[in-house]
Each structure stands twice: as structure tokens, then as C-alpha cells.
C-alpha positions, -999 to 999 in steps of 0.1 A, spaced: -521 -308 -813 -516 -343 -828 -529 -372 -811 -503 -394 -791 -484 -367 -775 -473 -375 -738 -483 -348 -713 -493 -313 -717 -476 -280 -727 -481 -247 -709 -488 -214 -722 -482 -182 -704 -491 -148 -713 -471 -121 -702 -488 -87 -696 -464 -59 -694 -470 -25 -679 -491 -3 -701 -465 25 -693 -437 4 -710 -458 -13 -737 -437 -45 -730 -450 -82 -730 -437 -117 -733 -447 -153 -735 -428 -181 -720 -432 -217 -718 -415 -243 -696 -420 -281 -701 -427 -307 -671 -396 -321 -654 -384 -353 -672 -405 -347 -701 -395 -342 -737 -373 -314 -749 -386 -279 -750 -390 -253 -780 -408 -221 -786 -442 -219 -805 -435 -214 -844 -404 -230 -841 -396 -246 -875 -384 -277 -859 -418 -294 -865 -411 -332 -868 -423 -353 -896 -456 -371 -892 -473 -342 -876 -455 -346 -841 -447 -312 -825 -420 -306 -799 -431 -292 -765 -431 -254 -762 -445 -223 -743 -420 -221 -715 -424 -190 -693 -403 -178 -664 -413 -142 -655 -444 -122 -652 -444 -84 -644 -467 -63 -624 -463 -26 -617 -458 -14 -579 -478 11 -562 -511 5 -583 -539 27 -570 -569 15 -591 -601 1 -577 -602 -30 -598 -578 -60 -595 -546 -55 -615 -542 -81 -643 -508 -98 -642 -510 -126 -668 -527 -157 -681 -515 -193 -680 -530 -217 -706 -527 -252 -720 -532 -259 -757 -553 -290 -745 -578 -268 -731 -607 -269 -755 -627 -241 -737 -652 -266 -722 -640 -259 -686 -626 -295 -681 -592 -281 -669 -589 -266 -636 -559 -240 -631 -545 -234 -597 -514 -216 -581 -495 -219 -550 -464 -202 -533 -460 -166 -522 -490 -146 -520 -511 -172 -536 -548 -168 -527 -541 -135 -509 -523 -110 -531 -527 -131 -564 -559 -148 -575 -564 -171 -605 -594 -178 -625 -596 -216 -624 -614 -217 -659 -595 -190 -679 -560 -189 -661 -561 -152 -657 -539 -140 -626 -547 -106 -609 -531 -87 -581 -555 -76 -553 -532 -58 -532 -511 -28 -536 -473 -41 -540 -441 -21 -529 -410 -31 -547 -388 -16 -520 -404 -42 -495 -404 -72 -520 -390 -73 -555 -404 -105 -567 -427 -135 -558 -421 -171 -567 -453 -192 -575 -461 -227 -589 -489 -235 -615 -509 -265 -619 -534 -278 -647 -557 -306 -632 -587 -324 -648 -617 -310 -632 -636 -344 -629 -607 -366 -617 -584 -340 -603 -557 -357 -620 -527 -337 -626 -524 -332 -665 -489 -319 -662 -461 -317 -637 -461 -287 -615 -442 -257 -629 -426 -228 -612 -429 -191 -624 -419 -156 -610 -439 -125 -608 -415 -96 -607 -426 -62 -592 -419 -34 -616 -402 -3 -601 -416 32 -603 -398 63 -588 -417 65 -555 -386 67 -530 -369 99 -525 -329 99 -517 -320 98 -480 -289 105 -461 -287 76 -438 -252 85 -419 -262 119 -405 -258 141 -389 -228 152 -407 -199 170 -390 -167 180 -407 -138 203 -403 -113 221 -422 -85 244 -412 -89 281 -415 -72 297 -444 -73 266 -466 -70 270 -504 -98 267 -526 -109 232 -535 -98 217 -502 -118 186 -494 -138 189 -463 -159 156 -462 -179 132 -483 -219 128 -479 -237 100 -494 -274 97 -502 -293 63 -508 -323 58 -529 -344 26 -524 -357 25 -560 -342 -2 -585 -309 11 -598 -310 -12 -627 -343 1 -641 -345 36 -655 -332 67 -636 -350 62 -605 -318 56 -584 -295 79 -600 -287 107 -575 -271 140 -580 -258 165 -553 -263 203 -550 -257 230 -523 -290 247 -509 -273 268 -483 -237 279 -478 -228 279 -515 -209 312 -509 -181 292 -489 -186 256 -500 -193 234 -531 -201 200 -534 -194 173 -563 -226 165 -580 -216 128 -584 -194 119 -555 -209 142 -527 -174 156 -518 -177 189 -502 -147 212 -509 -141 248 -499 -152 277 -522 -131 305 -507 -95 309 -495 -101 333 -466 -120 312 -441 -110 328 -408 -118 311 -375 -115 341 -355 -145 356 -376 -167 325 -377 -157 292 -364 -184 271 -379 -207 269 -409 -241 250 -414 -241 238 -451 -275 223 -465 -267 195 -491 -296 183 -514 -298 148 -531 -320 146 -562 -329 113 -582 -338 108 -618 -303 123 -624 -317 157 -616 -345 157 -641 -378 173 -639 -401 153 -617 -372 136 -596 -375 132 -560 -350 148 -536 -338 148 -500 -315 171 -479 -292 171 -449 -274 196 -430 -236 194 -426 -221 213 -397 -184 223 -408 -161 233 -380 -131 257 -389 -100 246 -369 -75 269 -357 -40 276 -372 -11 297 -357 -19 328 -377 -21 354 -350 9 366 -329 8 373 -292 0 408 -282 3 426 -248 -28 446 -238 -6 472 -223 27 487 -233 39 492 -198 31 476 -163 42 487 -128 49 466 -97 64 471 -63 83 451 -39 102 455 -6 138 455 -6 139 427 19 121 402 -3 140 370 -6 152 356 -39 124 338 -58 97 364 -46 70 369 -72 69 406 -82 38 403 -106 23 385 -136 18 398 -172 0 380 -200 1 385 -238 -33 379 -256 -34 354 -286 -67 350 -307 -56 316 -315 -69 285 -295 -53 253 -281 -15 248 -286 -13 277 -310 -17 300 -277 13 282 -260 40 309 -256 73 318 -238 84 348 -220 120 362 -217 138 393 -204 153 413 -231 172 439 -214 207 432 -194 195 451 -162 164 432 -159 183 399 -166 205 403 -138 180 413 -111 148 395 -121 138 362 -137 107 355 -159 90 321 -162 57 310 -178 28 295 -160 18 265 -182 -19 266 -170 -27 304 -174 1 311 -201 12 341 -179 47 356 -172 57 354 -138 84 380 -128 103 369 -98 133 383 -78 168 369 -90 191 389 -69 186 408 -34 172 442 -39 185 473 -21 165 503 -17 195 525 -10 214 513 -41 186 515 -68 150 523 -61 135 517 -97 143 488 -119 132 484 -157 124 452 -172 116 445 -209 96 412 -211 91 397 -246 65 371 -255 65 348 -283 47 317 -298 61 284 -289 49 267 -320 52 289 -352 37 277 -385 61 285 -414 31 289 -438 22 322 -422 56 338 -414 49 363 -439 20 376 -420 45 393 -394 66 386 -364 50 363 -338 64 380 -308 56 412 -289 73 433 -261 63 452 -230 78 474 -203 77 463 -166 88 490 -140 96 475 -105 96 500 -75 117 490 -45 102 498 -12 123 508 18 122 489 50 141 490 84 166 461 77 187 446 104 226 451 106 248 435 82 279 416 89 311 429 71 331 414 59 315 380 60 345 359 73 333 331 95 367 317 106 389 326 136 419 308 153 433 310 189 460 293 205 448 267 231 474 281 260 458 317 255 450 332 288 414 339 299 403 374 284 426 369 253 412 386 221 402 360 196 388 383 169 366 411 160 332 409 142 319 441 124 281 448 115 268 480 100 231 492 96 224 494 58 196 519 63 201 555 55 197 563 95 228 540 101 218 533 136 244 521 162 250 484 165 251 461 196 267 425 197 259 393 216 265 356 216 237 333 211 242 313 243 224 282 230 256 276 209 279 286 236 262 270 268 294 267 287 303 304 280 340 295 267 337 329 248 324 365 253 319 395 231 322 432 237 286 445 230 299 478 215 330 467 196 323 432 187 356 419 201 355 382 208 376 371 240 381 337 258 360 332 288 376 299 299 408 280 296 409 263 261 419 228 254 424 216 220 424 178 231 389 183 244 373 205 217 392 214 187 365 236 172 339 258 185 308 269 165 292 301 180 265 324 167 269 361 170 242 385 171 239 420 159 211 443 166 202 479 165 209 498 197 174 511 197 155 483 183 163 449 192 139 433 171 162 440 140 186 411 147 211 396 122 228 363 130 263 352 119 278 318 123 314 318 135 338 288 135 368 293 161 397 269 156 419 261 187 455 258 175 477 231 191 504 234 217 525 208 228 513 202 262 508 165 263 540 140 267 540 109 245 530 75 260 533 40 252 505 29 227 495 1 251 508 -16 283 531 -38 265 539 -75 279 566 -96 262 577 -131 266 614 -144 261 625 -182 259 648 -194 285 672 -204 259 672 -171 240 703 -160 222 717 -125 222 701 -99 198 669 -119 195 639 -93 187 614 -93 217 591 -65 212 585 -36 188 572 -4 206 551 25 194 538 55 212 507 79 210 507 118 215 475 136 218 490 168 204 491 172 168 519 195 158 518 210 121 552 194 112 541 159 124 553 138 153 590 127 159 596 106 190 629 94 206 635 62 224 660 53 252 663 33 284 655 50 315 685 59 337 677 33 361 678 7 334 710 17 318 731 -6 339 711 -36 330 727 -62 307 698 -82 299 681 -61 273 689 -36 249 667 -8 229 671 3 194 655 35 179 642 26 145 637 62 137 601 58 125 586 65 157 589 30 169 616 11 188 628 -25 192 637 -44 223 665 -72 220 680 -97 243 716 -89 254 726 -122 271 726 -159 266 698 -177 283 675 -170 311 664 -191 342 628 -189 353 638 -203 387 661 -172 395 637 -145 378 606 -149 358 598 -113 352 618 -82 341 604 -47 342 622 -26 315 617 11 320 617 31 285 619 69 281 601 85 253 607 122 244 587 141 217 602 168 193 584 199 212 586 226 214 590 223 243 602 187 244 582 164 267 588 130 280 574 100 297 586 67 309 568 35 301 575 0 314 577 -31 293 568 -63 312 591 -91 299 582 -126 312 607 -157 309 589 -187 295 597 -222 286 598 -230 249 600 -261 227 626 -271 202 609 -248 176 610 -219 199 573 -219 206 564 -209 240 548 -236 262 542 -219 296 554 -187 313 555 -191 351 519 -207 361 503 -191 329 505 -208 294 506 -180 267 505 -207 240 492 -242 240 508 -260 213 497 -296 221 460 -307 221 442 -336 239 444 -368 223 413 -387 215 418 -411 242 423 -384 268 388 -369 257 370 -402 260 383 -405 296 372 -372 306 338 -378 291 335 -411 311 344 -393 343 316 -367 337 291 -393 332 301 -412 363 297 -379 383 262 -373 368 250 -408 378 263 -404 413 244 -372 417 213 -386 406 216 -416 428 221 -394 459 192 -373 451 168 -404 447 181 -417 481 175 -386 498 138 -385 482 131 -421 495 143 -414 530 122 -384 532 89 -404 522 99 -429 549 100 -404 576 66 -390 564 49 -423 565 59 -428 602 37 -401 616 6 -423 620 -10 -394 641 -14 -370 614 -50 -359 614 -52 -355 577 -47 -391 573 -78 -399 595 -103 -379 576 -133 -403 566 -158 -393 540 -193 -404 540 -220 -399 512 -249 -419 526 -284 -406 532 -300 -422 564 -337 -425 573 -338 -394 597 -328 -392 632 -349 -422 643 -329 -443 619 -299 -455 638 -294 -488 618 -284 -470 583 -248 -465 593 -222 -472 619 -210 -442 642 -182 -463 658 -158 -455 630 -165 -417 632 -162 -421 671 -127 -438 667 -112 -405 652 -115 -390 688 -99 -418 708 -71 -400 720 -50 -429 734 -20 -407 741 -42 -386 762 -56 -415 781 -24 -433 786 -8 -401 800 -38 -396 825 -38 -434 836 -72 -440 820 -83 -474 805 -93 -482 770 -127 -476 755 -139 -511 763 -131 -511 799 -163 -497 812 -188 -469 813 -175 -435 809 -163 -420 843 -169 -386 858 -137 -372 842 -148 -347 815 -117 -359 795 -129 -392 793 -161 -383 778 -147 -368 747 -142 -401 726 -172 -393 702 -177 -363 678 -172 -331 697 -207 -317 704 -217 -281 694 -232 -271 727 -207 -280 757 -215 -276 793 -198 -249 810 -180 -270 833 -160 -288 804 -121 -284 807 -104 -279 773 -70 -281 785 -68 -316 772 -70 -303 735 -45 -275 743 -21 -301 758 -26 -323 727 -19 -297 702 11 -283 721 26 -318 722 20 -322 683 39 -288 677 66 -299 699 69 -331 679 69 -311 644 96 -288 658 119 -316 669 116 -333 637 145 -319 616 145 -343 586 115 -330 570 109 -298 550 93 -270 571 59 -274 554 54 -308 569 49 -293 604 19 -274 595 -10 -289 612 -48 -279 608 -72 -286 637 -109 -278 635 -124 -275 669 -152 -252 681 -152 -247 719 -179 -229 740 -198 -198 735 -211 -211 701 -237 -183 691 -261 -209 676 -267 -241 692 -262 -272 669 -291 -292 655 -271 -322 645 -288 -356 650 -256 -375 659 -256 -387 693 -237 -368 718 -228 -378 753 -252 -353 768 -284 -368 784 -317 -360 770 -325 -335 799 -296 -314 787 -314 -309 755 -342 -283 752 -358 -279 720 -385 -256 730 -368 -229 709 -378 -247 677 -413 -236 682 -403 -199 675 -386 -207 639 -420 -205 621 -442 -227 602 -414 -243 583 -398 -259 613 -432 -268 629 -429 -305 621 -396 -307 635 -404 -288 668 -436 -311 672 -412 -341 668 -386 -332 694 -413 -318 716 -431 -352 716 -396 -369 723 -389 -347 752 -424 -355 767 -417 -393 765 -384 -389 782 -401 -369 811 -427 -397 815 -398 -423 815 -380 -403 841 -410 -400 863 
């Protein structure tokens, strides 16, 4: 190279696979350097300067190398390398230092591991040339690729298996079934390693496969599902376009033969026999038959029908959708005595017929069904089945209404007996002759009460009452004119005092409980006792109504305020019946427009209304009355409370509560007993007895004067309780004489315990008995809990005895 060149040129030796005898050299200049060119390019510049060259971009290395020595890949070289080892070659990138090693001096690259193109097709690396002494980069880093060269080491594989296809039976030759595809991991762009062809290994008698596309087709036209409903076909895929030495893979394809309606229904038997009793009701199933069909699915759906006229009249055939069976049922009542055997022709046909296979034959089949009718003992039958009878309502008891007839349908023809189901004729209005079936009246009939009667007649064999037939019978009661006509309502009319002659007062209609077949026709006249009246007239309007008019000028309420007009009504019969009704006419006062104001003391129409002023005055009066009532109630309650407060002797007002705890029975300074003793200061008693007040002196010998304190629990036997009795009686008398208070105010409560108390009192409240009257020796027998109390009272008793002595 000439001196003065900027940078270095890279040289790459491309070592190709020995099997292919290929090689290449390439160079690439540093980024940003001078332009690039190939070695030997005639574009050499004048003056000895050469354009930069030797650009590389790829190395090739064969995959699956099995040699023991590292595989030589290629060589990188700089033309500034004089062979003295001053340049150091290095590589970096994918696999550098592990898979690929470089000789730092010569630049030779070797592969140390076995490579697989199916796992990685190429490696990208970067090459550098540095000064060995200074480690200076002699030329910018350059990138190159080592491509793994493919060999045929992967067999075709079917990745979408298992394969399941289907094709209809009797399909023509060449019908497409499905497509299979195999994948080869080898490089499709290099050689024929990835070129796959298909072939059939097993099943070639019935199916073929397209060698290029993998489409499986039928090879025969007589595929029959009923003979074989599936096939297992083995398909092979071979690479190298099927050449010798190519690799192959196979898969199994399951081909299902689908059904078509190519088989007609067939009855296994040409005749079936069934039996049924003659009393079987309509709709009873006689039996089932089924036609066989070799097809499956909806191709086996079929319908059944009766083909002969006799069977079509007596029996009906339906199809069971679940089992595809023909169900033969009774369509008309059977009679053993009329016909004992019936023959029915049943036909089965496919519901869905494929027109492509019509030429194969008729898709229907027939069989004969013989039905035998069994004889049973039947109940009598009513003949004729008429259920309507009529009778006049005035028929006498025992009159014949009609006759029912029943016969035994059996060959024996047993005699028949009749009866009426009394649950339908509880009142026994009708009776029946047990032998002849004649129905007669048992009571008097009345159409207006009951116009129709529904009864049930029973017919049974004379010697076997369990064989019973029932017939519903309707009896109509025919009308007879036995009710007179009557006025529709108790009519009342009003007439003004200033009424003019010919004025309409009232229109009258009548009702009649009878219902003649020709309709009602009523006639109206005034009763004989009213024909001489000159006040009113009656006009028959000829439509079963009549009109009442005035016949005089004006009326006077003072002379007569009520008129009673008797009206005679007659029907058309026969026989003609009549009745008399009364029309009440009141004379009323009317205004100028003819509106009624009042009739006697009763106002029929109130034309005027209260004015607003009158309404306000009425409301004020009501309000004043309410205030007066409330004031009276308040005064009465105040008077009651005043009377109650006057009773100062009520013991309930003298209850005093204490909630103090003293210092024991020796403590007499903690509370004042005088207030409690004052509760028993019976001033009335002392005044009545002539005694003085509580401060007049010591208590006297009178027992009553000693009862000023709280009553003691233990009284002396000589005390007189008449004082308390007199006091209670006096209070009761005062309560009885006080009539101004409610009864509950006279209820008084007294709490007083007299003599004969079973347990002596232990109260420490001072009593008027002396110390000698208190004996506390019994406290010693109350146990250890009261020992201190007994010692206390026993010691007090000893002190009192010493003082007395």
C-alpha cells in the first residue's frame, strides 16, 4: 500500500462449505472513511493512491458438523499486516469467545460447537484490528454475519393432528374429504430440503391424496356407512421432493362416513295381533309397532298412517317422536256384539326423503295389525238418549212426566231396573217406576219457584247392581197462569193545588210472575169503588202501562191532602186473573213554575237553598253552644276539686315518710317522735268523750286516752277497741252522706292490727306500756345471731328491776 493512506482496509476470506465448493471475499470500509471498492478494481488513482477495498458481509458455516477438530469458518486480514504480529485481531458479538474463536495473530475464525440452523440461522459479530503495543484501534469497528448453512436434517411433521374428517356415504369419486399439511424445519430457500410431497401409506383402496396440496379425496363411489362407518388412513409426507434420501413423517387421518337416507323403513313382521276389551274408552292404546331403518339421525324419522278405510274409522295411529314407534289407539267405541275382529293396515314412510336416492326404491313399508275385541259384562244403555222432558206446573201428584228406556247390550240381555239418584233430587219431587222407567211427579210443582229440574236416572241389571248406567235428565216445568198481575211498585204521586184538568200525574206499570208463551197483555181500569170519583181519570195506553190524569180544577190541602186511587189490573189469561192496587196521591204546594215546595208536613223537593248569611249565623250558634258546654264542664270539675280538699281528715293525706337512720334504740335525739304521735291524735273521739287536749295532763286511766302514739303490736287484753270501730263507722257514714263526689272517693283504707298478734313486735319505738310489761327473755332462744340483742334487753331489764326496788 502507498504511504499516506488514512485508515486501514479490512480483508475477509470466505470459506465455503466443502460440499458446495463455494467461497467469497468481501470488504467494508470504516464508517465515515473514504469510499469503498473491490480489490483489483481498475479505478486506481494516479500518483499511486488506491481506493479502500475488501468489504465483507457474510461468512458461511455448515450446520451439524460432527468432526473432532474446530470447524474453520473464515479469515479476516488487514493489508497493513506485515506478518510481524504487531496487529491484534478480536471479535465480539453473538457467540464470540464461546462458539466462535479467532486467532489474534492470523485472524482465522473457527467454530467450536455444533450448530443447528433450525434453532438459529445466523450470528452477527463485530471485528476489530488494534495495535498490539498501544492497543490503538487501527480502523473503526466493522460488523459481519456468519450464516449457518442448512443441511437436510429435519423430517416433515404434521403439526395440526390428530386429523378427523368426514364424507357422506355414496359420494362420487374425487369428493374432497379434508386437507392435511406437513411442516419441514429446513431452509425452504436452499436446495430441496423443505420441498414436501404427500402419499397414502394405508387406505389407498378408498382414498387418495394430492401429492402437492395434501387434499384427501374419495377413490371409490360405493362407500356405505351401514357396512363401515369409519376408515383409518395413513398419510406420509417426504421432503427432498420425494427423491431418494429424503426424510419423511406420517400421520393417521380418521375419516367418518356420514349417513344419507338411502335405506327405506322396513317392518320386521308382516302381521301383528293385539286385543282390547270392548269397554275401552276412546283414546285407549291398543299396541305399538315399529319399522326398522338402517340409517341414523333424522334419516330414521318416520310417520305412520292407516291405509284401509275400516281401520281408519275405528282406530287412529300416531308416531312416538322419541322411539319412532306407531301407537294404535281406539278412535270409536268398540262393540263385541257387532264386530269381534278388526283389521288395520299400517304404513310407515320416511319423513325426509333424499331425491338423489329415489331410484333406489320406495321409502315406505306396510304391515297388517289384527285387533281382537274381548267381551265384557256391560251396563245397560239408555235408548233413545233424549234428555229433555216437559210437564205442566199444575199437574197432579202422580202424573206421568215421561218414560226412560235402557237395554242390556250383552247377549244375555238381562232385565233392567231403574232408580233416581237422590243426590240430584233430594226433595223427592219426582219418582220413577223401577220396572218400566216411568217418571211421575212426587210433589206439587211450581214454575215460579223452580222452572227447571236436573235429575240423574240410574239403570242397572236386575241381578247385578254393580253394572250401573247413568243418564242426565232435564225436566222443564211449563207455565200456567196462576199468578195475578201486580203493580210494579207501591206508587206514590203528587199533584199541585193549582193543577189543571188533564194534567199527567203518574204512569203505572205492572209485573206478573207468569210467563205466557204469547207474552203479557194487561188491562187497566179504575176499581168499582173509584168510578164515582171526579178527581182523577185512568187511561190505558195499550202497551201494558196506564196514565193517571187530573179531572178537576185545583185542589185544597186544607180540605184533603191525600187521595187513594184504587186501580184494577187484569191479565190476558187463560184464565184471566186480576188484582187491585192503590195509587197514593198527595196534594202539594207548588211555586209559579210548578215545582213542588211541600206536601203536607214533608217536603218532597226543596228548591231554595240557604243563603251564605244564614249559613254563617248557623255556624256561630253552633260555636256558642260548644263554648257553653266546655264552660259547664270546667266549673263542674272545679267544684269537685273544692269538695275533695275540704276533707282534712282523710288518712291518705296524713302519711309522713321518713328515710333516716338513727343510732339505735338508745338514741332518742336523732329524730322527733312527736310528729309521728300526732297522727293518732283523735280529736273527734276525745271531744266526743269529754277528754281534754294532749297537753292537759298525764294520761288518765281511760284506755282510749292512752292511744295517742303509734299503736303497739302487743296490746293488753283489757284494751277496748270500740273506739276504732266507732271512728271507722263515723267516717263511713260521712262518705255515704256526701253525694257530690264520685263513688271512688268514699273508699277509705285503714291499717290496724289488734290483739292476738302471733309474733310480738320488736319495734324500738316507744310505747305507752311500762317496762314491766316488756319481757325480752324469749330473745335468748333465737340463736347466736340475736345473742347481743338479748344481752342488751336483758341488761336493761335488770336495771329497771333494781330501780323499782
